[in-house]
C-alpha positions in Angstrom: 39.9 7.7 149.0 38.2 10.6 147.3 40.1 13.0 149.7 43.4 11.6 148.4 42.2 11.7 144.8 41.2 15.3 145.1 44.9 16.3 145.5 45.5 15.5 141.8 44.4 17.4 138.7 41.4 15.8 137.0 40.4 15.4 133.4 36.6 15.4 133.4 33.8 14.8 130.8 31.6 17.7 129.7 28.7 18.8 131.9 25.7 16.5 131.4 27.8 13.5 130.4 27.3 10.3 132.5 31.0 10.2 133.4 30.8 13.8 134.6 27.9 12.9 136.9 30.0 10.0 138.3 32.9 12.5 138.9 30.6 14.9 140.7 29.1 12.0 142.7 32.6 10.9 143.8 33.4 14.3 145.3 30.1 15.4 146.6 31.1 14.6 150.2 32.1 17.8 152.0 35.0 15.9 153.7 36.6 15.0 150.3 36.3 18.4 148.7 36.5 18.8 144.9 39.8 18.8 143.1 41.2 22.3 142.6 42.4 21.6 139.1 40.1 20.2 136.4 40.4 20.0 132.6 37.2 19.4 130.7 37.9 17.1 127.7 35.9 14.6 125.7 38.6 13.5 123.2 40.2 10.1 124.2 43.3 11.0 122.2 43.7 14.3 124.2 42.9 12.5 127.5 45.5 9.9 126.7 48.1 12.5 126.0 47.3 14.4 129.2 47.5 11.2 131.2 50.8 10.2 129.7 52.4 13.7 130.2 51.1 14.6 133.6 50.0 13.3 137.0 46.4 13.9 136.1 43.7 11.3 136.7 40.3 10.6 135.1 37.4 8.2 135.2 37.9 5.8 132.3 37.2 2.2 131.5 40.4 0.2 131.7 39.4 -1.3 128.4 39.9 2.1 126.8 43.5 2.3 128.0 44.3 -1.4 127.8 47.5 -1.1 125.7 48.9 1.8 127.8 48.2 -0.2 131.0 49.7 -3.4 129.6 52.8 -1.4 128.5 53.2 0.1 132.0 52.6 3.6 130.7 49.4 4.1 132.8 48.1 2.5 136.0 44.5 1.7 136.6 43.5 2.7 140.2 40.5 1.0 141.9 37.4 3.1 142.0 36.7 4.2 145.6 33.1 2.9 145.2 34.1 -0.5 144.0 33.2 -1.9 140.6 31.0 0.4 138.6 29.2 -0.2 135.4 27.8 2.2 132.8 25.3 1.9 130.0 26.5 1.7 126.4 24.0 2.6 123.7 23.6 2.4 119.9 21.6 5.1 118.4 20.5 5.1 114.7 18.6 7.4 112.5 14.9 6.6 111.8 15.6 6.2 108.1 18.9 4.3 108.5 19.6 1.6 106.0 22.3 -0.6 107.6 24.9 -2.4 105.6 25.1 -6.2 106.0 27.9 -5.9 108.6 25.9 -3.3 110.5 22.8 -5.3 110.4 24.7 -8.4 111.7 26.2 -6.3 114.5 22.8 -5.1 115.6 21.5 -8.7 115.5 24.4 -9.8 117.7 23.6 -7.0 120.1 20.0 -8.1 120.4 21.0 -11.7 120.8 23.5 -11.0 123.6 21.6 -8.2 125.2 17.9 -8.8 124.6 17.1 -6.1 127.2 18.8 -3.5 125.0 16.5 -4.0 122.0 
């Protein structure tokens, strides 16, 4: 529950980031209360190190920590609000001239996610 999770130190994304909004949403209930210890960090390498060396928790896609979870170094906890999804975007410069591989990647994105074009 959020109340139980608030007992742990949290690693949070910078203000304005979508994951930060999810974090704030999770603890907006007055009954849960916000965690007393938070570390603001946007570097996955630093987040990984903090998770491995402490009892801190964070909101993170299990795909990002797949190898650590598979090796038993980290444990994925279920999100209190169930399965959650987030938008992933590709942003390019107006004058961008993609390589062949980049062009193919963008074509694949449009094929598999036509709503993202």
